[in-house]
N, CA, C and O of each residue as an XYZ file, in Angstrom:
504
protein
N      68.421    134.226     87.410
C      67.481    133.197     87.804
C      67.840    131.889     87.110
O      68.438    131.867     86.034
N      67.471    130.856     87.734
C      67.718    129.560     87.127
C      66.701    129.274     86.050
O      65.628    129.876     86.004
N      67.054    128.349     85.187
C      66.176    127.992     84.065
C      64.847    127.426     84.565
O      63.799    127.720     83.989
N      64.876    126.625     85.620
C      63.647    126.059     86.177
C      62.696    127.134     86.669
O      61.478    127.003     86.547
N      63.258    128.200     87.228
C      62.425    129.306     87.700
C      61.736    129.988     86.524
O      60.557    130.332     86.609
N      62.465    130.185     85.429
C      61.878    130.817     84.240
C      60.787    129.940     83.631
O      59.761    130.445     83.177
N      61.011    128.636     83.624
C      59.989    127.731     83.095
C      58.727    127.827     83.946
O      57.618    127.840     83.414
N      58.891    127.893     85.254
C      57.745    128.046     86.141
C      56.999    129.353     85.901
O      55.768    129.376     85.911
N      57.737    130.438     85.685
C      57.113    131.738     85.413
C      56.339    131.688     84.098
O      55.222    132.199     84.013
N      56.926    131.078     83.084
C      56.251    130.991     81.781
C      54.990    130.141     81.892
O      53.952    130.503     81.337
N      55.066    129.025     82.595
C      53.881    128.180     82.771
C      52.789    128.916     83.545
O      51.607    128.784     83.228
N      53.179    129.685     84.550
C      52.210    130.466     85.308
C      51.537    131.517     84.431
O      50.330    131.732     84.538
N      52.306    132.173     83.568
C      51.735    133.162     82.650
C      50.787    132.507     81.645
O      49.742    133.069     81.317
N      51.148    131.328     81.162
C      50.265    130.620     80.220
C      48.957    130.236     80.910
O      47.880    130.405     80.339
N      49.049    129.726     82.126
C      47.833    129.375     82.860
C      46.976    130.597     83.140
O      45.750    130.521     83.064
N      47.603    131.723     83.463
C      46.846    132.959     83.691
C      46.147    133.403     82.413
O      44.993    133.828     82.461
N      46.827    133.314     81.267
C      46.209    133.706     79.993
C      45.041    132.799     79.647
O      44.014    133.275     79.164
N      45.179    131.494     79.887
C      44.078    130.561     79.620
C      42.905    130.874     80.544
O      41.756    130.873     80.102
N      43.175    131.136     81.803
C      42.113    131.477     82.752
C      41.380    132.753     82.367
O      40.155    132.818     82.463
N      42.116    133.760     81.934
C      41.489    135.013     81.499
C      40.631    134.767     80.263
O      39.529    135.306     80.159
N      41.119    133.968     79.334
C      40.360    133.671     78.123
C      39.074    132.913     78.420
O      38.021    133.239     77.873
N      39.151    131.913     79.277
C      37.963    131.134     79.640
C      36.962    132.019     80.377
O      35.759    131.946     80.126
N      37.461    132.850     81.284
C      36.572    133.755     82.012
C      35.878    134.742     81.086
O      34.683    134.996     81.237
N      36.618    135.303     80.125
C      36.021    136.250     79.175
C      34.985    135.558     78.293
O      33.957    136.152     77.966
N      35.239    134.332     77.912
C      34.268    133.584     77.108
C      32.976    133.384     77.893
O      31.887    133.603     77.361
N      33.087    132.975     79.139
C      31.894    132.735     79.948
C      31.124    134.027     80.228
O      29.894    134.015     80.279
N      31.833    135.130     80.409
C      31.156    136.418     80.590
C      30.353    136.758     79.347
O      29.219    137.223     79.457
N      30.917    136.536     78.166
C      30.205    136.809     76.920
C      28.997    135.918     76.738
O      27.943    136.389     76.309
N      29.124    134.642     77.053
C      27.993    133.716     76.934
C      26.878    134.127     77.895
O      25.708    134.158     77.512
N      27.236    134.442     79.142
C      26.222    134.858     80.115
C      25.545    136.157     79.694
O      24.339    136.314     79.882
N      26.307    137.087     79.127
C      25.726    138.344     78.645
C      24.723    138.070     77.524
O      23.643    138.661     77.504
N      25.065    137.192     76.605
C      24.148    136.844     75.522
C      22.899    136.156     76.040
O      21.802    136.441     75.561
N      23.035    135.255     77.011
C      21.876    134.579     77.593
C      20.971    135.560     78.331
O      19.747    135.434     78.295
N      21.581    136.534     79.000
C      20.772    137.551     79.685
C      19.982    138.386     78.684
O      18.826    138.723     78.940
N      20.587    138.724     77.550
C      19.886    139.507     76.541
C      18.722    138.724     75.954
O      17.645    139.282     75.746
N      18.924    137.434     75.683
C      17.862    136.606     75.104
C      16.722    136.432     76.112
O      15.552    136.487     75.733
N      17.045    136.226     77.372
C      16.001    136.019     78.382
C      15.214    137.298     78.663
O      14.076    137.222     79.125
N      15.788    138.458     78.398
C      15.063    139.715     78.618
C      14.223    140.108     77.410
O      13.617    141.180     77.412
N      14.172    139.286     76.398
C      13.317    139.546     75.245
C      14.019    140.226     74.091
O      13.358    140.706     73.170
N      15.307    140.279     74.113
C      16.031    140.906     73.005
C      15.924    140.028     71.766
O      15.768    138.811     71.866
N      16.008    140.643     70.627
C      15.861    139.929     69.363
C      17.235    139.390     68.915
O      18.228    140.115     68.971
N      17.290    138.156     68.483
C      18.526    137.538     68.017
C      18.604    137.712     66.511
O      17.703    137.282     65.790
N      19.675    138.339     66.027
C      19.881    138.561     64.606
C      21.053    137.694     64.165
O      22.145    137.774     64.728
N      20.816    136.871     63.160
C      21.888    136.022     62.641
C      22.387    136.596     61.330
O      21.606    136.838     60.410
N      23.667    136.808     61.249
C      24.277    137.352     60.047
C      24.638    136.181     59.150
O      25.307    135.241     59.579
N      24.191    136.242     57.903
C      24.456    135.167     56.954
C      25.716    135.530     56.183
O      25.810    136.612     55.602
N      26.667    134.633     56.181
C      27.922    134.863     55.486
C      28.487    133.545     55.020
O      27.783    132.536     54.994
N      29.765    133.544     54.649
C      30.365    132.283     54.208
C      30.375    131.272     55.354
O      30.439    131.633     56.529
N      30.310    130.018     54.982
C      30.273    128.953     55.974
C      31.561    128.942     56.785
O      32.602    129.397     56.310
N      31.494    128.430     57.989
C      32.675    128.397     58.848
C      33.730    127.434     58.332
O      34.906    127.578     58.665
N      33.343    126.465     57.534
C      34.296    125.505     57.015
C      35.131    126.045     55.870
O      36.099    125.403     55.461
N      34.779    127.206     55.345
C      35.502    127.778     54.207
C      36.889    128.225     54.653
O      37.016    129.050     55.557
N      37.904    127.695     54.039
C      39.276    128.054     54.393
C      39.761    127.390     55.669
O      40.730    127.866     56.261
N      39.141    126.327     56.113
C      39.469    125.684     57.382
C      40.917    125.239     57.501
O      41.549    125.548     58.511
N      41.485    124.525     56.520
C      42.842    124.026     56.753
C      43.900    125.125     56.773
O      44.975    124.929     57.341
N      43.617    126.276     56.165
C      44.640    127.323     56.110
C      44.910    127.905     57.494
O      46.040    128.288     57.797
N      43.893    127.973     58.321
C      44.112    128.445     59.687
C      45.011    127.509     60.468
O      45.831    127.956     61.270
N      44.865    126.225     60.243
C      45.707    125.262     60.938
C      47.147    125.317     60.448
O      48.068    124.979     61.192
N      47.347    125.734     59.221
C      48.705    125.825     58.674
C      49.373    127.127     59.094
O      50.539    127.121     59.490
N      48.650    128.250     59.015
C      49.263    129.549     59.250
C      49.477    129.868     60.726
O      50.382    130.637     61.048
N      48.695    129.317     61.617
C      48.891    129.589     63.035
C      50.240    129.060     63.536
O      50.956    129.808     64.202
N      50.621    127.815     63.252
C      51.970    127.383     63.670
C      53.076    128.167     62.965
O      54.116    128.449     63.561
N      52.855    128.516     61.701
C      53.866    129.319     61.006
C      54.035    130.681     61.670
O      55.147    131.206     61.726
N      52.950    131.257     62.172
C      53.026    132.528     62.880
C      53.874    132.379     64.140
O      54.730    133.221     64.414
N      53.643    131.317     64.907
C      54.427    131.108     66.120
C      55.904    130.867     65.809
O      56.776    131.405     66.491
N      56.191    130.061     64.783
C      57.587    129.840     64.403
C      58.233    131.135     63.923
O      59.397    131.394     64.227
N      57.497    131.941     63.183
C      58.034    133.219     62.709
C      58.370    134.150     63.852
O      59.422    134.790     63.844
N      57.483    134.237     64.845
C      57.756    135.081     66.011
C      58.966    134.558     66.767
O      59.803    135.341     67.218
N      59.068    133.239     66.910
C      60.207    132.649     67.616
C      61.519    132.982     66.906
O      62.490    133.375     67.553
N      61.553    132.826     65.578
C      62.794    133.081     64.848
C      63.142    134.564     64.820
O      64.323    134.909     64.822
N      62.157    135.445     64.794
C      62.446    136.872     64.876
C      63.030    137.230     66.239
O      63.981    138.008     66.320
N      62.473    136.672     67.305
C      63.001    136.932     68.637
C      64.404    136.361     68.781
O      65.270    136.987     69.392
N      64.631    135.185     68.225
C      65.959    134.577     68.297
C      66.985    135.428     67.553
O      68.103    135.629     68.029
N      66.595    135.920     66.391
C      67.504    136.771     65.637
C      67.785    138.091     66.327
O      68.864    138.661     66.163
N      66.819    138.587     67.104
C      67.003    139.866     67.774
C      67.866    139.741     69.027
O      68.579    140.683     69.372
N      67.818    138.602     69.716
C      68.481    138.495     71.007
C      69.735    137.635     71.021
O      70.518    137.722     71.966
N      69.947    136.818     70.016
C      71.138    135.963     69.992
C      72.001    136.329     68.800
O      71.503    136.737     67.750
N      73.312    136.175     68.983
C      74.244    136.441     67.885
C      74.208    135.316     66.876
O      73.807    134.191     67.174
N      74.640    135.652     65.672
C      74.711    134.625     64.632
C      75.917    133.737     64.897
O      77.042    134.228     64.997
N      75.694    132.455     65.009
C      76.786    131.530     65.297
C      77.125    130.647     64.102
O      78.134    129.941     64.125
N      76.317    130.675     63.082
C      76.521    129.784     61.952
C      76.943    130.557     60.703
O      76.800    130.046     59.592
N      77.453    131.764     60.858
C      77.809    132.596     59.709
C      78.938    131.953     58.913
O      79.766    131.217     59.450
N      78.947    132.247     57.645
C      79.949    131.687     56.763
C      81.323    132.292     56.999
O      81.503    133.133     57.879
N      82.286    131.856     56.203
C      83.662    132.322     56.367
C      83.735    133.820     56.135
O      83.186    134.337     55.162
N      84.409    134.504     57.026
C      84.596    135.938     56.888
C      83.436    136.763     57.416
O      83.522    137.991     57.401
N      82.367    136.155     57.878
C      81.225    136.918     58.361
C      81.016    136.779     59.863
O      80.365    137.630     60.470
N      81.542    135.745     60.467
C      81.299    135.507     61.884
C      82.163    136.382     62.771
O      83.082    137.044     62.289
N      81.875    136.390     64.058
C      82.639    137.214     64.979
C      83.964    136.559     65.369
O      84.768    137.180     66.064
N      84.210    135.322     64.939
C      85.487    134.674     65.213
C      86.507    134.933     64.104
O      87.686    134.613     64.255
N      86.061    135.501     63.014
C      86.937    135.727     61.879
C      87.810    136.960     62.111
O      87.387    137.901     62.782
N      89.021    136.961     61.561
C      89.900    138.118     61.727
C      89.442    139.290     60.866
O      89.788    140.435     61.160
N      88.685    139.037     59.827
C      88.200    140.106     58.958
C      86.706    140.355     59.134
O      86.124    141.133     58.379
N      86.079    139.714     60.108
C      84.656    139.894     60.329
C      84.318    141.297     60.793
O      85.132    141.951     61.445
N      83.149    141.754     60.469
C      82.640    143.075     60.849
C      83.569    144.182     60.369
O      83.929    145.073     61.137
N      83.945    144.125     59.130
C      84.737    145.195     58.533
C      86.198    145.167     58.925
O      86.822    146.227     58.970
N      86.774    144.023     59.209
C      88.193    143.951     59.555
C      88.471    144.455     60.955
O      89.486    145.116     61.176
N      87.617    144.169     61.888
C      87.743    144.675     63.249
C      89.034    144.252     63.926
O      89.625    145.031     64.674
N      89.474    143.040     63.676
C      90.707    142.570     64.325
C      91.918    143.366     63.821
O      92.789    143.745     64.604
N      91.962    143.613     62.512
C      93.085    144.385     61.962
C      93.047    145.812     62.492
O      94.092    146.391     62.792
N      91.855    146.382     62.609
C      91.733    147.743     63.139
C      92.195    147.777     64.598
O      92.873    148.717     65.014
N      91.830    146.756     65.369
C      92.244    146.705     66.768
C      93.755    146.586     66.878
O      94.371    147.264     67.700
N      94.365    145.723     66.051
C      95.827    145.556     66.101
C      96.531    146.869     65.750
O      97.535    147.219     66.370
N      96.007    147.595     64.757
C      96.601    148.878     64.376
C      96.487    149.882     65.515
O      97.453    150.577     65.831
N      95.302    149.962     66.137
C      95.095    150.876     67.262
C      96.016    150.516     68.429
O      96.596    151.400     69.060
N      96.150    149.222     68.713
C      96.985    148.758     69.810
C      98.451    149.120     69.575
O      99.150    149.560     70.489
N      98.903    148.929     68.337
C     100.290    149.282     68.004
C     100.524    150.782     68.170
O     101.549    151.197     68.710
N      99.564    151.600     67.701
C      99.702    153.051     67.838
C      99.715    153.483     69.304
O     100.420    154.429     69.653
N      98.954    152.814     70.166
C      98.945    153.161     71.585
C     100.305    152.885     72.221
O     100.779    153.667     73.045
N     100.927    151.780     71.841
C     102.253    151.486     72.384
C     103.288    152.459     71.838
O     104.208    152.850     72.556
N     103.148    152.857     70.570
C     104.086    153.828     70.006
C     103.957    155.171     70.709
O     104.970    155.818     70.974
N     102.759    155.603     71.014
C     102.565    156.870     71.717
C     103.126    156.795     73.126
O     103.692    157.772     73.615
N     102.982    155.653     73.786
C     103.477    155.497     75.153
C     104.987    155.585     75.219
O     105.521    156.118     76.192
N     105.709    155.074     74.202
C     107.171    155.122     74.233
C     107.692    156.506     73.862
O     108.814    156.845     74.240
N     106.925    157.318     73.138
C     107.357    158.662     72.755
C     106.909    159.711     73.767
O     107.168    160.897     73.563
N     106.249    159.315     74.843
C     105.691    160.242     75.830
C     106.782    160.992     76.576
O     107.970    160.769     76.344
N     106.371    161.892     77.484
C     107.342    162.685     78.258
C     108.223    161.801     79.128
O     107.797    160.728     79.555
N     109.428    162.236     79.388
C     110.378    161.423     80.146
C     110.257    161.660     81.642
O     111.195    161.393     82.392
N     109.101    162.163     82.082
C     108.865    162.434     83.510
C     108.573    161.149     84.255
O     109.236    160.131     84.059
N     107.568    161.215     85.112
C     107.249    160.072     85.956
C     106.574    158.943     85.168
O     106.594    157.794     85.607
N     105.983    159.251     84.024
C     105.336    158.219     83.233
C     103.912    157.939     83.666
O     103.275    157.026     83.140
N     103.391    158.723     84.633
C     102.028    158.497     85.103
C     100.992    159.194     84.233
O      99.806    158.873     84.312
N     101.413    160.130     83.414
C     100.477    160.876     82.590
C     100.188    160.098     81.312
O     101.108    159.570     80.687
N      98.916    160.023     80.919
C      98.585    159.327     79.662
C      98.981    160.172     78.450
O      99.043    161.399     78.520
N      99.241    159.498     77.359
C      99.592    160.195     76.115
C      98.351    160.886     75.589
O      97.261    160.315     75.629
N      98.499    162.114     75.092
C      97.354    162.855     74.549
C      97.196    162.545     73.073
O      98.167    162.233     72.383
N      95.954    162.635     72.593
C      95.692    162.298     71.190
C      95.796    163.519     70.330
O      95.608    163.437     69.116
C-alpha cells in the first residue's frame, strides 16, 4: 500500500477511537442522570484534590507515547547507527559473519572440484 493510504487508515482509526470515547462518555453521563432522576442517592467520595500531582500527568503521558514509539521502532527496524564493528555493514559484525560466509563459500567450491568425474549434475554430499 502507498504511504498516503496508510495515513488515511490511521486517521480513520483515530477518528473511530475518538467517536467511541465520546459515545461512551455520553452513555455514562446519561446513565448517571437517569439514576439521579429516579431518586437514587448520590454519594461523593472524599479524597485528595484533583489538582494534586497535576503537572506529572502532563509530563508522563508524552513520555509514555515516546517510549512506545521507540520500542516499536527498535522491534521493527534494524539498527543503522551502530558503532564500528557492530553494524550489519561491518565485516566482523554479528560474530564475524562475513568471514564465516567466505570460509563456507571456499569450502563449497573445494567440494565441487573434488566431486565425482561423472556428469557433474550431482551435488556434493556433506
